C-alpha positions in Angstrom: -46.7 -38.6 -19.7 -47.0 -35.3 -17.9 -46.1 -35.1 -14.2 -49.6 -34.3 -13.1 -50.9 -37.4 -15.0 -48.2 -39.6 -13.4 -49.2 -38.4 -9.9 -52.9 -39.2 -10.7 -52.0 -42.8 -11.8 -49.9 -43.4 -8.7 -52.9 -42.3 -6.6 -55.1 -44.8 -8.4 -52.4 -47.4 -7.6 -52.9 -46.7 -3.9 -50.6 -43.9 -2.9 -52.0 -40.9 -1.1 -51.8 -37.5 -2.9 -48.9 -36.5 -0.7 -47.1 -39.8 -1.2 -47.5 -39.7 -5.0 -46.3 -36.0 -5.2 -43.3 -36.6 -2.9 -42.3 -39.7 -4.8 -42.5 -38.1 -8.3 -40.5 -35.1 -7.0 -37.7 -37.5 -5.8 -37.5 -39.4 -9.0 -35.8 -36.6 -11.0 -33.6 -35.3 -8.2 -31.8 -38.2 -6.7 -31.0 -37.7 -3.0 -32.9 -34.8 -1.4 -33.1 -33.5 2.2 -36.5 -34.2 3.8 -37.1 -30.6 4.5 -36.5 -29.7 0.9 -39.1 -32.1 -0.4 -41.8 -29.9 1.1 -40.6 -27.1 -1.1 -40.4 -29.3 -4.2 -43.9 -30.8 -3.7 -47.3 -30.0 -2.1 -46.4 -31.9 1.1 -46.7 -29.7 4.2 -43.5 -29.4 6.2 -44.9 -31.1 9.3 -46.2 -34.1 7.3 -43.1 -34.8 5.1 -41.4 -37.2 7.6 -44.5 -39.3 7.9 -45.0 -39.4 4.2 -41.4 -40.5 3.6 -41.7 -43.3 6.3 -44.8 -44.6 4.5 -43.1 -44.6 1.1 -40.1 -46.4 2.6 -42.3 -49.1 4.2 -43.8 -49.7 0.8 -40.4 -50.0 -0.9 -40.6 -46.8 -3.0 -37.7 -44.9 -1.3 -34.9 -45.3 1.2 -34.0 -42.8 3.9 -30.7 -42.1 5.7 -29.3 -39.7 8.2 -26.4 -37.4 7.2 -26.6 -34.4 9.6 -30.3 -34.5 8.6 -32.7 -36.9 7.0 -32.3 -37.6 3.3 -34.5 -39.6 1.0 -33.8 -41.3 -2.4 -36.0 -43.1 -4.8 -35.3 -46.9 -5.1 -35.2 -48.9 -8.3 -38.9 -48.8 -9.2 -39.1 -52.4 -10.7 -39.8 -54.0 -7.3 -42.1 -51.4 -5.8 -44.3 -51.2 -9.0 -44.7 -54.9 -9.8 -48.4 -54.8 -9.3 -48.8 -51.7 -11.5 -47.7 -53.6 -14.6 -50.7 -55.8 -14.4 -53.2 -53.0 -14.4 -54.6 -50.8 -17.2 -52.6 -49.3 -20.0 -52.2 -46.0 -18.2 -50.5 -47.9 -15.3 -48.1 -49.5 -17.8 -47.2 -46.1 -19.2 -46.5 -44.9 -15.7 -44.0 -47.8 -15.1 -42.1 -46.9 -18.2 -42.0 -43.2 -17.2 -40.9 -43.9 -13.7 -38.2 -46.2 -14.9 -36.9 -43.7 -17.4 -36.9 -40.9 -14.8 -35.0 -43.0 -12.3 -32.4 -44.0 -14.9 -32.2 -40.5 -16.5 -32.6 -37.7 -13.9 -33.8 -34.4 -15.3 -30.3 -33.3 -16.4 -31.2 -29.7 -16.7 -31.3 -29.4 -13.0 -27.8 -30.7 -12.4 -24.4 -29.4 -13.1 -23.0 -32.9 -13.5 -25.0 -36.1 -13.6 -23.8 -39.7 -13.2 -25.7 -42.0 -15.6 -26.0 -45.7 -14.9 -26.1 -46.9 -18.5 -23.7 -46.1 -21.3 -26.6 -46.3 -23.7 -28.2 -43.4 -21.9 -25.1 -41.3 -22.5 -25.1 -42.2 -26.2 -28.8 -41.3 -26.5 -28.2 -38.0 -24.8 -25.2 -37.2 -27.1 -27.4 -37.9 -30.1 -30.0 -35.4 -28.7 -27.3 -32.8 -28.1 -26.0 -33.2 -31.6 -29.4 -32.4 -33.0 -29.3 -29.0 -31.0 -25.7 -28.1 -31.6 -25.2 -24.5 -32.8 -21.5 -23.9 -33.2 -19.0 -26.6 -32.4 -18.9 -30.4 -31.9 -15.8 -32.4 -30.8 -16.2 -36.1 -30.6 -14.0 -39.1 -29.7 -15.7 -42.4 -30.7 -15.2 -45.8 -32.2 -16.2 -46.9 -35.7 -19.3 -48.5 -34.4 -20.3 -45.3 -32.6 -19.6 -43.4 -35.8 -21.9 -45.7 -37.8 -24.7 -45.0 -35.3 -24.2 -41.3 -35.3 -23.6 -40.6 -39.0 -27.0 -39.0 -39.6 -26.8 -36.7 -36.5 -23.2 -35.6 -37.3 -24.0 -35.0 -41.0 -27.0 -33.0 -40.0 -25.0 -30.8 -37.7 -22.3 -30.3 -40.3 -25.0 -29.4 -42.8 -26.1 -26.6 -40.4 -22.6 -25.1 -40.5 -21.6 -26.6 -37.2 -17.8 -27.2 -37.0 -17.6 -31.0 -36.5 -14.2 -32.3 -35.2 -13.9 -36.1 -35.1 -11.4 -38.4 -33.6 -12.2 -42.0 -34.5 -10.4 -45.0 -33.0 -10.4 -48.7 -34.0 -10.5 -47.4 -37.6 -8.2 -50.0 -39.1 -5.6 -49.3 -41.8 -8.1 -47.7 -44.2 -8.6 -44.8 -41.8 -12.2 -43.9 -42.6 -12.0 -44.5 -46.3 -15.5 -45.9 -46.2 -17.0 -42.6 -45.0 -17.8 -39.4 -46.9 -16.0 -37.0 -44.6 -17.0 -34.1 -46.8 -20.6 -34.4 -45.7 -19.9 -35.7 -42.3 -17.4 -33.4 -40.6 -15.1 -30.4 -40.9 -12.0 -32.2 -39.6 -11.3 -35.9 -38.9 -8.5 -37.9 -37.2 -8.1 -41.6 -36.9 -6.4 -44.0 -34.5 -6.1 -47.4 -36.2 -6.2 -49.6 -33.1 -8.8 -50.0 -30.3 -8.5 -48.1 -27.0 -8.5 -50.0 -23.7 -11.4 -48.1 -22.0 -13.5 -48.0 -25.1 -14.3 -44.3 -24.6 -17.2 -42.4 -26.1 -17.3 -38.6 -25.8 -19.1 -35.7 -27.4 -18.6 -32.0 -26.5 -21.2 -29.5 -27.8 -20.9 -25.7 -27.8 -18.4 -25.4 -25.1 -20.8 -26.2 -22.3 -22.3 -29.6 -22.7 -20.5 -33.0 -22.6 -21.5 -36.6 -22.8 -18.9 -39.2 -21.8 -18.8 -42.9 -21.0 -16.3 -45.7 -20.9 -16.2 -49.5 -20.6 -19.3 -49.9 -22.7 -21.1 -53.3 -22.7 -19.3 -54.4 -19.5 -20.3 -54.6 -15.9 -18.4 -51.4 -15.3 -20.3 -49.3 -17.9 -21.5 -45.9 -16.7 -21.0 -42.3 -17.8 -21.6 -38.7 -17.1 -23.5 -35.8 -18.6 -22.3 -32.3 -18.0 -24.1 -29.0 -18.6 -21.5 -26.6 -17.2 -18.4 -25.0 -18.8 -16.0 -25.7 -15.9 -16.7 -29.4 -15.7 -16.8 -29.8 -19.5 -13.2 -28.5 -19.5 -12.1 -31.6 -17.6 -13.5 -33.9 -20.3 -12.1 -31.7 -23.0 -8.5 -32.0 -21.7 -8.7 -35.8 -21.8 -10.3 -35.9 -25.3 -7.7 -33.5 -26.6 -5.0 -35.8 -25.3 -6.5 -38.6 -27.4 -6.5 -36.3 -30.4 -2.7 -35.9 -30.2 -2.3 -39.7 -30.6 -4.4 -39.6 -33.8 -3.4 -39.2 -37.5 -5.1 -36.4 -39.4 -7.3 -37.9 -42.2 -9.4 -35.1 -43.4 -9.5 -31.3 -43.2 -12.1 -29.2 -45.0 -9.8 -27.0 -47.2 -10.4 -24.2 -47.4 -12.6 -24.1 -44.3 -16.0 -22.9 -45.4 -17.1 -19.7 -43.7 -18.8 -18.9 -41.5 -17.0 -21.0 -38.9 -18.8 -20.9 -35.6 -17.2 -21.7 -32.2 -18.7 -21.7 -28.7 -15.4 -20.9 -27.1 -12.0 -19.2 -27.7 -10.4 -22.6 -26.9 -12.1 -24.4 -29.8 -11.6 -21.4 -32.2 -7.9 -21.2 -31.6 -7.4 -24.9 -32.2 -8.6 -24.2 -35.8 -7.5 -20.7 -36.7 -4.0 -20.6 -35.0 -2.3 -22.4 -37.9 -4.1 -20.1 -40.4 -3.0 -16.9 -38.6 0.6 -18.3 -38.4 0.5 -18.9 -42.2 -0.5 -15.2 -42.8 -4.2 -15.7 -43.5 -6.4 -12.7 -42.6 -9.5 -13.5 -40.7 -12.6 -11.4 -40.2 -14.5 -12.3 -37.0 -17.5 -11.5 -34.9 -17.0 -11.9 -31.1 -19.8 -12.1 -28.6 -19.2 -12.3 -24.9 -19.0 -10.2 -21.7 -16.9 -7.2 -20.7 -14.4 -8.4 -18.1 -14.6 -4.9 -16.5 -18.4 -4.5 -16.3 -19.9 -8.0 -16.9 -22.2 -6.5 -19.6 -22.7 -8.3 -22.9 -20.4 -7.2 -25.7 -20.3 -7.8 -29.4 -17.4 -6.7 -31.6 -16.7 -7.2 -35.3 -13.2 -6.8 -36.7 -10.0 -8.5 -38.0 -7.9 -11.0 -36.0 -4.7 -9.0 -35.4 -2.7 -11.6 -33.5 -2.8 -14.6 -31.2 -0.4 -14.5 -28.2 1.0 -17.4 -26.1 3.1 -16.1 -23.2 6.5 -17.8 -23.0 6.6 -19.0 -26.6 8.5 -17.8 -29.5 6.7 -16.0 -32.3 5.5 -18.5 -34.9 5.7 -21.5 -32.6 2.8 -23.9 -32.5 1.3 -24.2 -29.0 -0.1 -27.3 -27.4 -3.8 -27.6 -27.0 -3.5 -27.0 -23.2 -1.6 -23.7 -23.8 -4.3 -22.4 -26.2 -6.9 -23.0 -23.5 -5.0 -21.8 -20.5 -3.0 -18.8 -21.7 -3.9 -17.7 -25.2 -5.3 -14.3 -26.0 -6.7 -13.2 -29.4 -6.4 -9.6 -30.5 -9.3 -8.2 -32.5 -8.9 -4.9 -34.4 -12.2 -3.1 -35.1 -12.8 0.2 -37.0 -12.6 2.1 -33.7 -10.4 0.2 -31.3 -8.3 -2.9 -30.6 -9.6 -5.5 -28.0 -8.0 -8.4 -26.2 -10.2 -11.5 -26.2 -9.9 -14.2 -23.5 -11.6 -17.5 -23.1 -13.5 -19.1 -20.2 -12.9 -17.3 -16.9 -10.9 -14.4 -18.5 -9.5 -11.9 -16.0 -7.1 -9.6 -17.7 -8.5 -9.3 -21.2 -11.1 -6.8 -22.4 -13.8 -9.4 -23.3 -14.5 -13.0 -22.2 -15.7 -14.7 -25.4 -18.7 -17.0 -25.4 -19.1 -17.2 -29.1 -16.8 -16.5 -32.1 -17.8 -16.5 -35.7 -15.1 -16.3 -38.4 -16.9 -14.7 -41.2 -14.2 -14.4 -43.9 -10.8 -15.7 -44.8 -8.3 -13.8 -47.0 -4.9 -14.7 -48.3 
């Protein structure tokens, strides 16, 4: 149901045009300062306080003072009891309002707390359908069963799919066709205490929940590189406790990565073994901030403080590693998220060829 249609149904239910517009604006934004509601809706500034008081008296919102007046939508199940007995359009409105209350418009938030683990799972499935370069997932066997189609579809689109599956038993994923499901898979035979579920997509987006199917279930959705890094650190720690079960050998090119961090986790052992890699790097010039695209050969990967040939930890590849790319005209240093001293901050890396 479109927003305008939802407002019209609420007006038919008995809300004034201003009340309906203000309430719908609040549903997708959580807690909002009263003075901001006027900018988000058609409610005139001088009227917004009266409109909020009327909505609060009818059980649609709650207000509170915190240096200024804030309003937040309440659970709609009580306020809209009467609506469920009316026409079909009213019933659709109840479903839409409930969905919006439980699942805020995530695009407008850097990080969103989600009240149901199932919501996180559904969002992860949606994100997998839109993955372009790289997917990293930590999940149980039951999660894997439910996401098989979405993971296989992403892998079929040449997305690099990196799985860590726990509670896998002694057979370690023998019931699954990893060749069609993923690029790399690890297994932890026993269950994990917090029953985590996590999916990272294209460096930026992350879906994570824990304690599913308990009173403590909740989770987060992130659409921001900086916050996604926090979840990545935890998921990478779980990877280190897993046993490698499957690696697509040789990796089929092109290999697409949404960050230098994810790229180095895969190509560092290849470079260390003397494999020559051709790559295309897209990102921003650290000096000018302008978009840059360079094509060349991976010359070296450097980790300050480590001996040549040593295998770095995942945290070191993220925090300190630099890739050197040699082109026909020049050599460039490539950094990852928030690069400061390198020539280019990489936002996408495509390994186009492997030799040797």
